[in-house]
MMTF fields as JSON, N, C-alpha, C and O atoms, coordinates in Angstrom:
{
  "mmtfVersion": "1.0.0",
  "mmtfProducer": "UNKNOWN",
  "numBonds": 311,
  "numAtoms": 312,
  "numGroups": 78,
  "numChains": 1,
  "numModels": 1,
  "chainsPerModel": [1],
  "groupsPerChain": [78],
  "chainIdList": ["A"],
  "bondAtomList": [4, 2, 8, 6, 12, 10, 16, 14, 20, 18, 24, 22, 28, 26, 32, 30, 36, 34, 40, 38, 44, 42, 48, 46, 52, 50, 56, 54, 60, 58, 64, 62, 68, 66, 72, 70, 76, 74, 80, 78, 84, 82, 88, 86, 92, 90, 96, 94, 100, 98, 104, 102, 108, 106, 112, 110, 116, 114, 120, 118, 124, 122, 128, 126, 132, 130, 136, 134, 140, 138, 144, 142, 148, 146, 152, 150, 156, 154, 160, 158, 164, 162, 168, 166, 172, 170, 176, 174, 180, 178, 184, 182, 188, 186, 192, 190, 196, 194, 200, 198, 204, 202, 208, 206, 212, 210, 216, 214, 220, 218, 224, 222, 228, 226, 232, 230, 236, 234, 240, 238, 244, 242, 248, 246, 252, 250, 256, 254, 260, 258, 264, 262, 268, 266, 272, 270, 276, 274, 280, 278, 284, 282, 288, 286, 292, 290, 296, 294, 300, 298, 304, 302, 308, 306],
  "bondOrderList": [1, 1, 1, 1, 1, 1, 1, 1, 1, 1, 1, 1, 1, 1, 1, 1, 1, 1, 1, 1, 1, 1, 1, 1, 1, 1, 1, 1, 1, 1, 1, 1, 1, 1, 1, 1, 1, 1, 1, 1, 1, 1, 1, 1, 1, 1, 1, 1, 1, 1, 1, 1, 1, 1, 1, 1, 1, 1, 1, 1, 1, 1, 1, 1, 1, 1, 1, 1, 1, 1, 1, 1, 1, 1, 1, 1, 1],
  "groupList": [{"groupName": "MET", "atomNameList": ["N", "CA", "C", "O"], "elementList": ["N", "C", "C", "O"], "formalChargeList": [0, 0, 0, 0], "bondAtomList": [1, 0, 2, 1, 3, 2], "bondOrderList": [1, 1, 2], "singleLetterCode": "M", "chemCompType": "L-PEPTIDE LINKING"}, {"groupName": "ASP", "atomNameList": ["N", "CA", "C", "O"], "elementList": ["N", "C", "C", "O"], "formalChargeList": [0, 0, 0, 0], "bondAtomList": [1, 0, 2, 1, 3, 2], "bondOrderList": [1, 1, 2], "singleLetterCode": "D", "chemCompType": "L-PEPTIDE LINKING"}, {"groupName": "ARG", "atomNameList": ["N", "CA", "C", "O"], "elementList": ["N", "C", "C", "O"], "formalChargeList": [0, 0, 0, 0], "bondAtomList": [1, 0, 2, 1, 3, 2], "bondOrderList": [1, 1, 2], "singleLetterCode": "R", "chemCompType": "L-PEPTIDE LINKING"}, {"groupName": "PHE", "atomNameList": ["N", "CA", "C", "O"], "elementList": ["N", "C", "C", "O"], "formalChargeList": [0, 0, 0, 0], "bondAtomList": [1, 0, 2, 1, 3, 2], "bondOrderList": [1, 1, 2], "singleLetterCode": "F", "chemCompType": "L-PEPTIDE LINKING"}, {"groupName": "ALA", "atomNameList": ["N", "CA", "C", "O"], "elementList": ["N", "C", "C", "O"], "formalChargeList": [0, 0, 0, 0], "bondAtomList": [1, 0, 2, 1, 3, 2], "bondOrderList": [1, 1, 2], "singleLetterCode": "A", "chemCompType": "L-PEPTIDE LINKING"}, {"groupName": "GLY", "atomNameList": ["N", "CA", "C", "O"], "elementList": ["N", "C", "C", "O"], "formalChargeList": [0, 0, 0, 0], "bondAtomList": [1, 0, 2, 1, 3, 2], "bondOrderList": [1, 1, 2], "singleLetterCode": "G", "chemCompType": "PEPTIDE LINKING"}, {"groupName": "VAL", "atomNameList": ["N", "CA", "C", "O"], "elementList": ["N", "C", "C", "O"], "formalChargeList": [0, 0, 0, 0], "bondAtomList": [1, 0, 2, 1, 3, 2], "bondOrderList": [1, 1, 2], "singleLetterCode": "V", "chemCompType": "L-PEPTIDE LINKING"}, {"groupName": "PRO", "atomNameList": ["N", "CA", "C", "O"], "elementList": ["N", "C", "C", "O"], "formalChargeList": [0, 0, 0, 0], "bondAtomList": [1, 0, 2, 1, 3, 2], "bondOrderList": [1, 1, 2], "singleLetterCode": "P", "chemCompType": "L-PEPTIDE LINKING"}, {"groupName": "GLU", "atomNameList": ["N", "CA", "C", "O"], "elementList": ["N", "C", "C", "O"], "formalChargeList": [0, 0, 0, 0], "bondAtomList": [1, 0, 2, 1, 3, 2], "bondOrderList": [1, 1, 2], "singleLetterCode": "E", "chemCompType": "L-PEPTIDE LINKING"}, {"groupName": "LYS", "atomNameList": ["N", "CA", "C", "O"], "elementList": ["N", "C", "C", "O"], "formalChargeList": [0, 0, 0, 0], "bondAtomList": [1, 0, 2, 1, 3, 2], "bondOrderList": [1, 1, 2], "singleLetterCode": "K", "chemCompType": "L-PEPTIDE LINKING"}, {"groupName": "ASN", "atomNameList": ["N", "CA", "C", "O"], "elementList": ["N", "C", "C", "O"], "formalChargeList": [0, 0, 0, 0], "bondAtomList": [1, 0, 2, 1, 3, 2], "bondOrderList": [1, 1, 2], "singleLetterCode": "N", "chemCompType": "L-PEPTIDE LINKING"}, {"groupName": "SER", "atomNameList": ["N", "CA", "C", "O"], "elementList": ["N", "C", "C", "O"], "formalChargeList": [0, 0, 0, 0], "bondAtomList": [1, 0, 2, 1, 3, 2], "bondOrderList": [1, 1, 2], "singleLetterCode": "S", "chemCompType": "L-PEPTIDE LINKING"}, {"groupName": "GLN", "atomNameList": ["N", "CA", "C", "O"], "elementList": ["N", "C", "C", "O"], "formalChargeList": [0, 0, 0, 0], "bondAtomList": [1, 0, 2, 1, 3, 2], "bondOrderList": [1, 1, 2], "singleLetterCode": "Q", "chemCompType": "L-PEPTIDE LINKING"}, {"groupName": "ILE", "atomNameList": ["N", "CA", "C", "O"], "elementList": ["N", "C", "C", "O"], "formalChargeList": [0, 0, 0, 0], "bondAtomList": [1, 0, 2, 1, 3, 2], "bondOrderList": [1, 1, 2], "singleLetterCode": "I", "chemCompType": "L-PEPTIDE LINKING"}, {"groupName": "TYR", "atomNameList": ["N", "CA", "C", "O"], "elementList": ["N", "C", "C", "O"], "formalChargeList": [0, 0, 0, 0], "bondAtomList": [1, 0, 2, 1, 3, 2], "bondOrderList": [1, 1, 2], "singleLetterCode": "Y", "chemCompType": "L-PEPTIDE LINKING"}, {"groupName": "LEU", "atomNameList": ["N", "CA", "C", "O"], "elementList": ["N", "C", "C", "O"], "formalChargeList": [0, 0, 0, 0], "bondAtomList": [1, 0, 2, 1, 3, 2], "bondOrderList": [1, 1, 2], "singleLetterCode": "L", "chemCompType": "L-PEPTIDE LINKING"}, {"groupName": "TRP", "atomNameList": ["N", "CA", "C", "O"], "elementList": ["N", "C", "C", "O"], "formalChargeList": [0, 0, 0, 0], "bondAtomList": [1, 0, 2, 1, 3, 2], "bondOrderList": [1, 1, 2], "singleLetterCode": "W", "chemCompType": "L-PEPTIDE LINKING"}],
  "groupTypeList": [0, 1, 2, 3, 4, 5, 4, 5, 6, 7, 7, 5, 8, 9, 8, 10, 2, 8, 6, 11, 0, 4, 1, 12, 11, 2, 8, 1, 2, 13, 2, 12, 2, 4, 14, 8, 15, 16, 8, 9, 8, 5, 9, 7, 8, 5, 4, 1, 15, 2, 3, 16, 8, 12, 4, 0, 5, 8, 13, 1, 8, 8, 1, 12, 2, 12, 1, 0, 11, 5, 9, 2, 4, 2, 2, 4, 5, 4],
  "groupIdList": [1, 2, 3, 4, 5, 6, 7, 8, 9, 10, 11, 12, 13, 14, 15, 16, 17, 18, 19, 20, 21, 22, 23, 24, 25, 26, 27, 28, 29, 30, 31, 32, 33, 34, 35, 36, 37, 38, 39, 40, 41, 42, 43, 44, 45, 46, 47, 48, 49, 50, 51, 52, 53, 54, 55, 56, 57, 58, 59, 60, 61, 62, 63, 64, 65, 66, 67, 68, 69, 70, 71, 72, 73, 74, 75, 76, 77, 78],
  "secStructList": [7, 7, 6, 6, 6, 6, 6, 1, 1, 7, 6, 6, 2, 2, 2, 2, 2, 2, 2, 2, 2, 2, 2, 2, 2, 2, 2, 2, 2, 2, 2, 2, 2, 2, 2, 2, 2, 2, 2, 2, 6, 6, 7, 7, 6, 6, 7, 2, 2, 2, 2, 2, 2, 2, 2, 2, 2, 2, 2, 2, 2, 2, 2, 2, 2, 2, 2, 2, 2, 2, 2, 2, 2, 2, 2, 2, 2, 7],
  "xCoordList": [87.265, 86.008, 84.82, 84.9, 83.824, 82.654, 81.82, 81.31, 81.569, 80.829, 79.504, 78.865, 78.811, 77.406, 77.355, 76.286, 78.496, 78.46, 77.549, 77.739, 76.59, 75.683, 74.481, 73.524, 74.544, 73.652, 72.378, 71.257, 72.757, 71.46, 71.353, 71.741, 70.84, 70.509, 71.303, 71.219, 71.976, 72.647, 71.644, 70.473, 72.238, 71.183, 70.55, 71.16, 69.169, 68.566, 68.006, 67.055, 68.618, 68.271, 66.795, 65.997, 66.563, 65.305, 64.039, 63.021, 64.209, 63.173, 63.07, 61.954, 64.118, 63.994, 63.381, 62.611, 63.629, 63.025, 61.565, 60.819, 61.041, 59.705, 58.885, 57.74, 59.768, 59.099, 58.9, 57.863, 59.863, 59.711, 58.846, 58.328, 58.589, 57.779, 56.412, 55.612, 55.94, 54.707, 54.556, 53.482, 55.534, 55.218, 54.834, 53.87, 55.638, 55.139, 53.932, 53.158, 53.511, 52.227, 51.166, 50.154, 51.391, 50.386, 50.311, 49.247, 51.67, 51.5, 50.888, 50.17, 51.115, 50.42, 48.828, 48.121, 48.506, 46.997, 46.536, 45.49, 47.075, 46.614, 46.616, 45.724, 47.74, 47.74, 46.546, 45.951, 46.278, 45.144, 43.84, 42.938, 43.599, 42.444, 42.349, 41.244, 43.278, 43.246, 42.866, 41.969, 43.423, 43.188, 41.72, 41.107, 41.067, 39.719, 38.871, 37.78, 39.156, 38.24, 38.406, 37.407, 39.587, 39.745, 38.808, 38.076, 39.041, 38.092, 36.647, 35.921, 36.18, 34.796, 34.345, 33.207, 35.147, 34.7, 34.793, 34.505, 35.211, 35.464, 36.553, 36.568, 37.732, 39.03, 39.424, 39.999, 39.05, 39.261, 40.701, 41.4, 41.299, 42.692, 42.789, 41.913, 44.139, 44.545, 44.018, 44.147, 43.443, 42.938, 43.639, 43.124, 44.766, 45.618, 45.816, 45.727, 46.052, 46.466, 45.279, 45.283, 44.226, 42.87, 42.448, 41.903, 42.691, 42.22, 43.414, 43.128, 44.701, 45.688, 45.354, 45.374, 44.986, 44.705, 43.401, 43.305, 42.61, 41.312, 41.415, 40.839, 42.301, 42.5, 43.468, 43.269, 44.391, 45.223, 44.333, 44.582, 43.416, 42.619, 41.733, 41.294, 41.317, 40.475, 41.355, 40.901, 42.538, 43.298, 43.704, 43.652, 44.027, 44.466, 43.371, 43.591, 42.003, 41.038, 40.73, 40.313, 40.919, 40.596, 41.714, 41.504, 42.808, 44.015, 43.823, 44.069, 43.345, 43.052, 41.908, 41.904, 40.701, 39.66, 40.335, 40.071, 41.141, 41.645, 42.377, 42.155, 43.3, 44.298, 43.428, 43.824, 42.307, 41.253, 40.676, 40.663, 40.151, 39.436, 40.565, 40.226, 41.826, 42.847, 43.039, 43.054, 43.226, 43.426, 42.35, 42.582, 41.083, 39.844, 40.007, 39.891, 40.331, 40.34, 41.329, 40.971, 42.595, 43.754, 43.27, 43.568, 42.471, 42.046, 41.147, 41.263, 40.131, 39.063, 39.652, 39.04, 40.735, 41.284, 42.466, 42.966, 42.732, 43.812, 43.278, 43.976],
  "yCoordList": [-12.547, -11.653, -12.662, -13.865, -12.13, -12.897, -13.04, -12.001, -14.126, -14.245, -13.867, -13.623, -13.743, -13.247, -11.857, -11.37, -11.2, -9.898, -9.042, -9.092, -8.27, -7.554, -8.43, -7.855, -9.685, -10.544, -10.685, -11.001, -10.398, -10.32, -11.865, -12.083, -12.816, -13.954, -15.159, -15.107, -16.111, -17.206, -18.161, -18.339, -18.702, -19.415, -20.494, -21.184, -20.609, -21.757, -21.236, -21.777, -20.171, -19.754, -19.016, -19.172, -18.208, -17.513, -18.633, -18.447, -19.583, -20.654, -21.166, -21.296, -21.434, -22.137, -21.223, -21.666, -19.754, -19.009, -18.862, -18.74, -18.856, -18.803, -20.002, -19.967, -21.163, -22.309, -22.259, -22.653, -21.794, -21.951, -20.747, -20.85, -19.566, -18.704, -19.176, -18.793, -19.928, -20.522, -21.376, -21.328, -22.283, -23.228, -22.406, -22.719, -21.355, -20.504, -20.137, -20.4, -19.436, -18.944, -20.155, -19.931, -21.271, -22.329, -22.715, -22.944, -22.787, -23.253, -22.069, -22.329, -20.896, -19.717, -20.075, -20.217, -20.171, -20.41, -21.433, -21.238, -22.553, -23.802, -23.539, -23.936, -22.811, -22.532, -21.503, -21.648, -20.649, -19.716, -20.455, -20.099, -21.493, -22.089, -23.091, -23.249, -23.71, -24.674, -23.845, -24.309, -22.599, -21.889, -21.635, -21.863, -21.146, -20.78, -22.069, -21.896, -23.212, -24.376, -24.635, -24.914, -24.566, -24.872, -23.951, -24.353, -22.657, -21.676, -21.945, -21.857, -22.271, -22.587, -23.838, -23.859, -24.774, -25.968, -25.81, -26.689, -24.636, -24.217, -24.453, -24.643, -24.495, -24.508, -25.805, -25.721, -27.046, -28.255, -28.521, -28.199, -29.025, -29.53, -30.876, -31.74, -30.937, -32.142, -32.444, -33.594, -31.549, -31.8, -31.07, -30.92, -30.692, -29.842, -30.607, -29.979, -31.81, -32.611, -32.6, -32.259, -32.959, -33.145, -31.751, -31.756, -30.718, -29.517, -28.917, -28.202, -29.393, -29.13, -29.822, -29.221, -31.35, -32.057, -31.513, -31.439, -31.214, -30.713, -29.415, -29.187, -28.542, -27.277, -27.502, -26.781, -28.339, -28.74, -29.392, -29.022, -30.217, -30.64, -29.834, -30.05, -28.789, -27.629, -26.604, -26.176, -26.265, -25.457, -26.179, -25.621, -27.277, -28.314, -28.13, -27.713, -28.512, -28.372, -26.902, -26.668, -26.04, -24.695, -24.39, -23.717, -24.864, -24.56, -25.306, -24.784, -26.673, -27.37, -26.919, -27.09, -26.222, -25.519, -24.354, -24.164, -23.565, -22.39, -22.757, -22.238, -23.724, -24.3, -24.757, -24.486, -25.407, -25.808, -24.592, -24.469, -23.601, -22.591, -21.692, -21.184, -21.479, -20.919, -21.455, -20.739, -22.892, -23.478, -23.374, -23.108, -23.591, -23.199, -21.966, -21.902, -20.871, -19.469, -19.415, -18.916, -19.924, -19.943, -20.579, -20.057, -21.782, -22.407, -21.585, -21.426, -21.009, -20.105, -18.946, -18.413, -18.456, -17.368, -17.616, -16.705, -18.838, -19.351, -19.365, -19.733],
  "zCoordList": [-2.335, -2.511, -2.142, -2.391, -1.591, -1.443, -2.6, -3.017, -3.216, -4.509, -4.355, -5.378, -2.946, -2.937, -2.399, -2.031, -2.342, -2.009, -2.891, -4.106, -2.41, -3.262, -3.879, -4.398, -3.818, -4.451, -3.596, -3.996, -2.371, -1.332, -0.685, 0.462, -1.458, -0.902, -1.727, -2.954, -1.201, -2.069, -2.806, -2.47, -3.783, -4.68, -3.884, -3.067, -4.2, -3.302, -2.021, -1.458, -1.569, -0.121, -0.095, 0.829, -1.223, -1.4, -1.4, -0.733, -2.077, -2.266, -0.77, -0.266, -0.115, 1.385, 2.233, 3.086, 2.137, 2.962, 2.658, 3.63, 1.446, 1.057, 1.582, 2.032, 1.423, 2.016, 3.5, 4.035, 4.11, 5.693, 6.111, 7.223, 5.376, 5.562, 5.342, 6.196, 4.389, 4.136, 5.186, 5.784, 5.61, 6.778, 8.065, 8.763, 8.325, 9.521, 9.44, 10.361, 8.296, 8.118, 8.371, 9.035, 7.898, 8.031, 9.472, 10.046, 10.117, 11.595, 12.396, 13.362, 12.071, 12.691, 12.779, 13.776, 11.378, 11.184, 11.88, 12.498, 11.95, 12.704, 14.247, 14.997, 14.647, 16.051, 16.443, 17.51, 15.705, 15.88, 15.759, 16.517, 14.86, 14.782, 15.912, 16.433, 16.302, 17.48, 18.639, 19.342, 19.009, 20.094, 20.135, 21.178, 18.998, 18.889, 19.052, 19.597, 18.707, 18.923, 20.372, 21.035, 20.931, 22.303, 23.305, 24.209, 22.893, 23.512, 23.381, 24.371, 22.209, 21.973, 22.847, 23.318, 23.041, 23.77, 25.373, 26.185, 25.634, 27.186, 27.75, 28.966, 26.982, 27.399, 28.244, 29.329, 27.627, 28.425, 28.618, 27.656, 29.618, 29.784, 29.094, 29.084, 28.441, 27.993, 26.641, 26.219, 25.92, 24.797, 23.558, 22.45, 23.907, 23.0, 21.573, 20.517, 21.606, 20.375, 19.625, 18.442, 20.244, 19.413, 18.713, 17.61, 19.318, 18.792, 17.588, 16.628, 17.921, 16.959, 15.65, 14.576, 15.8, 14.75, 14.112, 12.887, 14.761, 14.078, 13.27, 12.206, 13.991, 13.296, 12.053, 11.076, 12.005, 10.98, 9.962, 8.815, 10.072, 8.926, 8.431, 7.301, 9.152, 8.604, 7.701, 6.64, 8.145, 7.635, 6.099, 5.003, 6.327, 4.967, 3.942, 2.805, 4.473, 3.458, 3.012, 1.877, 3.824, 3.174, 2.171, 1.162, 2.457, 1.314, 0.193, -0.894, 0.262, -0.988, -1.762, -2.981, -1.02, -1.785, -2.42, -3.607, -1.844, -2.401, -3.653, -4.747, -3.411, -4.606, -5.735, -6.869, -5.597, -6.694, -7.331, -8.556, -6.439, -7.145, -7.913, -8.982, -7.449, -8.343, -9.534, -10.536, -9.604, -10.821, -11.789, -12.969, -11.297, -12.063, -12.91, -14.134, -11.96, -12.391, -13.557, -14.624, -13.388, -14.299, -15.619, -16.693, -15.546, -16.763, -17.577, -18.792, -16.734, -17.394, -17.967, -18.892, -17.583, -18.035, -19.266, -19.927, -19.381, -20.46, -21.782, -22.726]
}
């Protein structure tokens, strides 16, 4: 008998899926931001890495600000 039958997801798998979904969401956000930056700069050839790195930095900064504001809100409500 399958010990996971009816359980849906094996132990640990849910956490792995959530992390990979978060990573995918982050990557999608970076990709979109890089594309927007590339368009804004006139679509220059050969600058993909520069735009990717800039987008990654911007997304990371946004996430850090959001994390910090969430921590402040939790402390205020505690």
